[in-house]
MDTraj code that builds the backbone (N, CA, C; nanometers):
import mdtraj as md
import numpy as np

residues = "MET PHE ASP GLY GLY VAL HIS GLN LYS ARG ILE SER LEU ASN ARG PHE VAL GLU ILE THR SER THR ASN PRO ALA ARG ILE PHE GLY MET TRP PRO ALA ARG GLY THR LEU ALA PRO GLY SER ILE ALA ASP ILE VAL VAL PHE ASP PRO ASP LYS LEU LEU VAL LEU SER ALA LYS THR LEU HIS MET ASN VAL ASP TYR ASN PRO TYR GLU GLY ARG GLU VAL ARG GLY ALA ALA GLU VAL VAL MET ALA ARG GLY LYS ILE ILE ILE GLU ASP GLY LYS TYR VAL GLY ALA PRO GLY ASP GLY THR PHE ILE ARG ARG GLY GLU ARG SER ILE".split()
xyz = np.array([
    [7.2167, -10.0969, -13.2450],
    [7.2682, -10.1021, -13.3789],
    [7.3743, -9.9936, -13.4011],
    [7.3518, -9.8755, -13.3417],
    [7.4514, -9.7697, -13.3529],
    [7.5805, -9.8121, -13.2835],
    [7.5667, -9.8665, -13.1615],
    [7.6845, -9.9048, -13.0845],
    [7.7666, -10.0123, -13.1564],
    [7.7019, -10.1173, -13.2016],
    [7.7732, -10.2267, -13.2668],
    [7.8125, -10.1971, -13.4100],
    [7.7468, -10.1014, -13.4725],
    [7.7766, -10.0692, -13.6118],
    [7.8658, -9.9473, -13.6265],
    [7.8090, -9.8297, -13.6017],
    [7.8827, -9.7043, -13.6225],
    [7.9936, -9.6878, -13.5198],
    [7.9602, -9.7055, -13.3922],
    [8.0607, -9.6845, -13.2870],
    [8.1779, -9.7825, -13.3008],
    [8.1493, -9.9057, -13.3413],
    [8.2555, -10.0050, -13.3589],
    [8.3217, -9.9952, -13.4968],
    [8.2819, -9.8940, -13.5745],
    [8.3385, -9.8672, -13.7073],
    [8.3166, -9.9818, -13.8071],
    [8.2025, -10.0504, -13.7931],
    [8.1675, -10.1565, -13.8879],
    [8.0843, -10.1030, -14.0037],
    [8.0091, -9.9952, -13.9771],
    [7.9321, -9.9286, -14.0824],
    [7.9438, -9.7775, -14.0630],
    [7.9166, -9.7036, -14.1697],
    [7.9218, -9.5576, -14.1615],
    [7.7909, -9.5041, -14.1034],
    [7.7920, -9.3785, -14.0620],
    [7.6705, -9.3148, -14.0136],
    [7.5650, -9.3095, -14.1245],
    [7.6084, -9.2819, -14.2472],
    [7.5137, -9.2806, -14.3600],
    [7.4496, -9.4174, -14.3800],
    [7.5260, -9.5247, -14.3658],
    [7.4709, -9.6594, -14.3812],
    [7.3725, -9.6903, -14.2679],
    [7.4022, -9.6440, -14.1477],
    [7.3116, -9.6598, -14.0337],
    [7.1749, -9.5968, -14.0635],
    [7.1756, -9.4751, -14.1161],
    [7.0503, -9.4069, -14.1510],
    [6.9779, -9.4836, -14.2612],
    [7.0524, -9.5321, -14.3574],
    [6.9933, -9.6098, -14.4664],
    [6.9246, -9.7367, -14.4129],
    [6.9930, -9.8072, -14.3239],
    [6.9412, -9.9330, -14.2690],
    [6.8204, -9.9103, -14.1782],
    [6.8220, -9.8039, -14.0999],
    [6.7177, -9.7841, -13.9996],
    [6.6034, -9.6941, -14.0445],
    [6.6178, -9.6242, -14.1562],
    [6.5134, -9.5302, -14.1970],
    [6.4767, -9.5434, -14.3444],
    [6.5717, -9.5148, -14.4300],
    [6.5433, -9.5118, -14.5735],
    [6.4971, -9.6466, -14.6274],
    [6.5726, -9.7517, -14.6018],
    [6.5356, -9.8842, -14.6554],
    [6.4027, -9.9362, -14.6026],
    [6.3741, -9.9262, -14.4711],
    [6.2413, -9.9704, -14.4263],
    [6.1278, -9.8934, -14.4936],
    [6.1448, -9.7632, -14.5135],
    [6.0413, -9.6842, -14.5820],
    [6.0219, -9.7342, -14.7246],
    [6.1292, -9.7703, -14.7905],
    [6.1179, -9.8237, -14.9271],
    [6.0534, -9.9614, -14.9279],
    [6.0944, -10.0464, -14.8367],
    [6.0400, -10.1825, -14.8302],
    [5.8889, -10.1791, -14.8056],
    [5.8438, -10.0888, -14.7217],
    [5.7015, -10.0806, -14.6890],
    [5.6246, -9.9841, -14.7782],
    [5.6878, -9.9390, -14.8875],
    [5.6196, -9.8562, -14.9854],
    [5.5838, -9.7173, -14.9361],
    [5.6606, -9.6630, -14.8443],
    [5.6315, -9.5320, -14.7877],
    [5.7287, -9.4237, -14.8320],
    [5.8273, -9.4615, -14.9087],
    [5.9292, -9.3667, -14.9545],
    [5.8833, -9.3063, -15.0857],
    [5.8979, -9.1794, -15.1116],
    [5.9726, -9.0780, -15.0372],
    [5.8889, -8.9974, -14.9387],
    [5.7626, -9.0327, -14.9173],
    [5.6834, -8.9588, -14.8186],
    [5.7411, -8.9760, -14.6783],
    [5.8046, -9.0909, -14.6537],
    [5.8709, -9.1195, -14.5259],
    [6.0114, -9.1700, -14.5546],
    [6.0966, -9.1657, -14.4527],
    [6.2299, -9.2225, -14.4667],
    [6.3350, -9.1292, -14.5233],
    [6.2994, -9.0019, -14.5411],
    [6.3964, -8.9049, -14.5902],
    [6.3586, -8.7665, -14.5401],
    [6.4575, -8.6812, -14.5227],
    [6.4315, -8.5412, -14.4908],
    [6.4403, -8.4636, -14.6220],
    [6.3242, -8.4338, -14.6784],
    [6.3183, -8.3647, -14.8068],
    [6.1870, -8.2871, -14.8140],
    [6.1831, -8.1818, -14.8966],
    [6.0586, -8.1073, -14.9120],
    [5.9449, -8.2013, -14.9539],
    [5.8308, -8.1892, -14.8866],
    [5.7154, -8.2726, -14.9171],
    [5.7097, -8.4033, -14.8411],
    [5.8179, -8.4400, -14.7730],
    [5.8204, -8.5631, -14.6943],
    [5.7733, -8.5360, -14.5522],
    [5.7217, -8.6394, -14.4888],
    [5.6795, -8.6309, -14.3498],
    [5.7881, -8.6999, -14.2682],
    [5.8438, -8.6296, -14.1708],
    [5.9565, -8.6873, -14.0979],
    [5.9338, -8.6840, -13.9483],
    [5.9636, -8.7934, -13.8823],
    [5.9789, -8.7952, -13.7381],
    [6.1278, -8.7730, -13.7161],
    [6.1610, -8.6851, -13.6258],
    [6.3004, -8.6447, -13.6090],
    [6.3520, -8.6897, -13.4730],
    [6.4729, -8.7457, -13.4724],
    [6.5381, -8.7902, -13.3501],
    [6.6635, -8.7062, -13.3292],
    [6.6735, -8.6430, -13.2120],
    [6.7969, -8.5756, -13.1734],
    [6.8756, -8.6805, -13.0966],
    [6.9888, -8.7197, -13.1536],
    [7.0634, -8.8363, -13.1079],
    [7.1990, -8.7953, -13.0528],
    [7.2326, -8.8421, -12.9341],
    [7.3636, -8.8181, -12.8746],
    [7.4489, -8.9424, -12.8962],
    [7.5474, -8.9360, -12.9867],
    [7.6270, -9.0544, -13.0179],
    [7.7203, -9.0980, -12.9052],
    [7.7424, -9.0120, -12.8052],
    [7.8345, -9.0450, -12.6971],
    [7.7648, -9.0850, -12.5678],
    [7.6351, -9.0704, -12.5612],
    [7.5622, -9.1022, -12.4393],
    [7.5650, -9.2521, -12.4122],
    [7.5965, -9.2892, -12.2883],
    [7.5954, -9.4291, -12.2475],
    [7.4564, -9.4640, -12.1967],
    [7.4081, -9.5808, -12.2350],
    [7.2748, -9.6264, -12.1984],
    [7.2834, -9.7730, -12.1591],
    [7.2223, -9.8078, -12.0480],
    [7.2135, -9.9473, -12.0062],
    [7.0759, -9.9976, -12.0495],
    [7.0738, -10.0997, -12.1341],
    [6.9481, -10.1536, -12.1856],
    [6.8745, -10.2298, -12.0767],
    [6.7444, -10.2026, -12.0653],
    [6.6628, -10.2682, -11.9632],
    [6.5164, -10.2625, -12.0039],
    [6.4427, -10.3656, -11.9730],
    [6.2988, -10.3672, -12.0008],
    [6.2283, -10.2568, -11.9223],
    [6.2822, -10.2171, -11.8087],
    [6.2192, -10.1135, -11.7262],
    [6.2384, -9.9729, -11.7816],
    [6.3446, -9.9513, -11.8583],
    [6.3730, -9.8158, -11.9051],
    [6.3452, -9.7949, -12.0542],
    [6.3296, -9.9039, -12.1291],
    [6.2989, -9.8897, -12.2710],
    [6.1474, -9.8888, -12.2899],
    [6.1013, -9.8288, -12.3968],
    [5.9579, -9.8127, -12.4221],
    [5.9032, -9.9346, -12.4958],
    [5.8821, -10.0413, -12.4205],
    [5.8312, -10.1654, -12.4784],
    [5.7208, -10.2177, -12.3885],
    [5.6290, -10.2913, -12.4445],
    [5.5191, -10.3462, -12.3665],
    [5.5465, -10.4926, -12.3309],
    [5.6677, -10.5178, -12.2816],
    [5.7072, -10.6509, -12.2366],
    [5.7856, -10.6364, -12.1061],
    [5.7985, -10.7446, -12.0344],
    [5.8692, -10.7385, -11.9066],
    [6.0090, -10.7998, -11.9118],
    [6.0641, -10.8131, -12.0320],
    [6.1983, -10.8684, -12.0455],
    [6.2701, -10.7997, -12.1610],
    [6.4000, -10.8123, -12.1611],
    [6.4827, -10.7601, -12.2697],
    [6.5985, -10.8584, -12.2864],
    [6.6171, -10.9140, -12.4056],
    [6.7268, -11.0099, -12.4215],
    [6.8647, -10.9466, -12.4023],
    [6.8709, -10.8139, -12.4031],
    [6.9979, -10.7437, -12.3848],
    [7.0055, -10.6769, -12.2481],
    [6.9253, -10.7229, -12.1541],
    [6.9179, -10.6658, -12.0192],
    [7.0571, -10.6457, -11.9599],
    [7.0846, -10.5218, -11.9182],
    [7.2108, -10.4899, -11.8527],
    [7.3244, -10.4525, -11.9464],
    [7.3063, -10.4701, -12.0755],
    [7.4135, -10.4366, -12.1706],
    [7.4270, -10.2852, -12.1817],
    [7.5489, -10.2366, -12.1731],
    [7.5750, -10.0939, -12.1884],
    [7.6092, -10.0648, -12.3342],
    [7.5413, -9.9664, -12.3907],
    [7.5656, -9.9277, -12.5293],
    [7.5947, -9.7785, -12.5365],
    [7.6594, -9.7392, -12.6424],
    [7.6890, -9.5980, -12.6656],
    [7.5964, -9.5473, -12.7755],
    [7.5321, -9.4327, -12.7469],
    [7.4414, -9.3695, -12.8418],
    [7.2972, -9.3849, -12.7985],
    [7.2279, -9.2711, -12.7842],
    [7.0889, -9.2771, -12.7398],
    [7.0139, -9.1530, -12.7872],
    [6.8852, -9.1696, -12.8048],
    [6.7993, -9.0579, -12.8435],
    [6.7822, -8.9642, -12.7243],
    [6.7934, -8.8354, -12.7497],
    [6.7683, -8.7341, -12.6474],
    [6.6241, -8.6851, -12.6578],
    [6.5822, -8.6581, -12.7814],
    [6.4478, -8.6064, -12.8083],
    [6.3952, -8.6750, -12.9338],
    [6.2668, -8.7100, -12.9333],
    [6.2016, -8.7636, -13.0525],
    [6.0797, -8.6759, -13.0803],
    [6.0710, -8.6301, -13.2057],
    [5.9576, -8.5476, -13.2473],
    [5.8793, -8.6197, -13.3561],
    [5.7472, -8.6187, -13.3437],
    [5.6592, -8.6753, -13.4451],
    [5.5574, -8.5682, -13.4827],
    [5.5499, -8.5381, -13.6099],
    [5.4606, -8.4341, -13.6604],
    [5.4771, -8.3028, -13.5861],
    [5.6021, -8.2697, -13.5535],
    [5.6332, -8.1422, -13.4898],
    [5.6117, -8.1379, -13.3392],
    [5.5662, -8.2474, -13.2793],
    [5.5445, -8.2526, -13.1349],
    [5.6503, -8.3393, -13.0695],
    [5.7013, -8.2945, -12.9556],
    [5.7962, -8.3761, -12.8804],
    [5.7185, -8.4897, -12.8147],
    [5.7640, -8.6135, -12.8408],
    [5.6968, -8.7289, -12.7805],
    [5.7871, -8.8053, -12.6830],
    [5.9181, -8.7910, -12.6988],
    [6.0115, -8.8485, -12.6019],
    [6.1155, -8.7422, -12.5700],
    [6.1370, -8.7242, -12.4403],
    [6.2360, -8.6255, -12.3957],
    [6.3046, -8.6796, -12.2709],
    [6.4372, -8.6762, -12.2708],
    [6.5165, -8.7273, -12.1580],
    [6.4785, -8.8707, -12.1207],
    [6.4520, -8.9530, -12.2232],
    [6.4232, -9.0931, -12.2008],
    [6.2823, -9.1239, -12.1527],
    [6.1970, -9.0230, -12.1474],
    [6.0608, -9.0443, -12.0992],
    [5.9593, -9.0082, -12.2075],
    [5.8544, -9.0882, -12.2165],
    [5.7458, -9.0600, -12.3102],
    [5.6643, -8.9431, -12.2564],
    [5.6513, -8.8365, -12.3346],
    [5.5766, -8.7183, -12.2921],
    [5.4594, -8.6894, -12.3869],
    [5.4332, -8.7811, -12.4783],
    [5.3199, -8.7656, -12.5689],
    [5.1895, -8.7931, -12.4962],
    [5.0814, -8.7788, -12.5706],
    [4.9484, -8.8016, -12.5143],
    [4.8848, -8.9227, -12.5827],
    [4.7931, -8.9890, -12.5147],
    [4.7207, -9.0987, -12.5797],
    [4.6537, -9.0482, -12.7075],
    [4.6646, -9.1275, -12.8128],
    [4.6055, -9.0866, -12.9401],
    [4.6977, -9.0068, -13.0294],
    [4.8207, -8.9798, -12.9842],
    [4.9152, -8.9047, -13.0677],
    [4.9564, -8.9824, -13.1921],
    [4.9569, -9.1140, -13.1849],
    [4.9994, -9.1954, -13.2981],
    [4.8924, -9.2027, -13.4058],
    [4.9363, -9.2332, -13.5266],
    [4.8450, -9.2467, -13.6389],
    [4.8817, -9.3720, -13.7175],
    [4.7809, -9.4508, -13.7539],
    [4.8061, -9.5665, -13.8387],
    [4.8380, -9.5173, -13.9790],
    [4.9438, -9.5691, -14.0365],
    [4.9834, -9.5314, -14.1724],
    [4.9776, -9.6565, -14.2581],
    [4.8910, -9.6555, -14.3546],
    [4.8780, -9.7702, -14.4439],
    [5.0012, -9.7773, -14.5329],
    [5.0562, -9.8965, -14.5442],
    [5.1725, -9.9136, -14.6300],
    [5.1306, -9.9111, -14.7758],
    [5.2242, -9.8769, -14.8605],
    [5.1997, -9.8727, -15.0039],
    [5.2646, -9.9898, -15.0732],
    [5.2880, -9.9743, -15.2019],
    [5.3587, -10.0765, -15.2803],
    [5.5069, -10.0689, -15.2481],
    [5.5701, -10.1821, -15.2446],
    [5.7146, -10.1876, -15.2182],
    [5.7896, -10.1066, -15.3224],
    [5.8844, -10.0231, -15.2774],
    [5.9591, -9.9360, -15.3678],
    [6.0913, -9.9943, -15.4133],
    [6.1383, -10.0999, -15.3476],
    [6.2663, -10.1620, -15.3878],
    [6.2478, -10.3109, -15.3965],
])
top = md.Topology()
chain = top.add_chain()
for i, resn in enumerate(residues, 1):
    res = top.add_residue(resn, chain, resSeq=i)
    for name in ("N", "CA", "C"):
        top.add_atom(name, md.element.get_by_symbol(name[0]), res)
traj = md.Trajectory(xyz[None], top)
């Protein structure tokens, strides 16, 4: 989405964040506790390299399937580090979290 949107100058970086974070949090009734970096909010943080080239593949992406409809496509922009609740869970493209690190979050009332 970054490659086809922001990199291709079809949407702004702010719109990208809105589409991928803020709006989903609102739709699922989790905003403002999620979907924004603000005092009192809970945030998972992604350190993102907008210039990094990445070849999409089922073998290298963190999915529980053996196929990818975009297999072999090269895109620009990739996460370097992902932090959840202050712990690094993805680093250099590899999952480094521990089993049980995730938490089920019950959705609330739709905010938009």
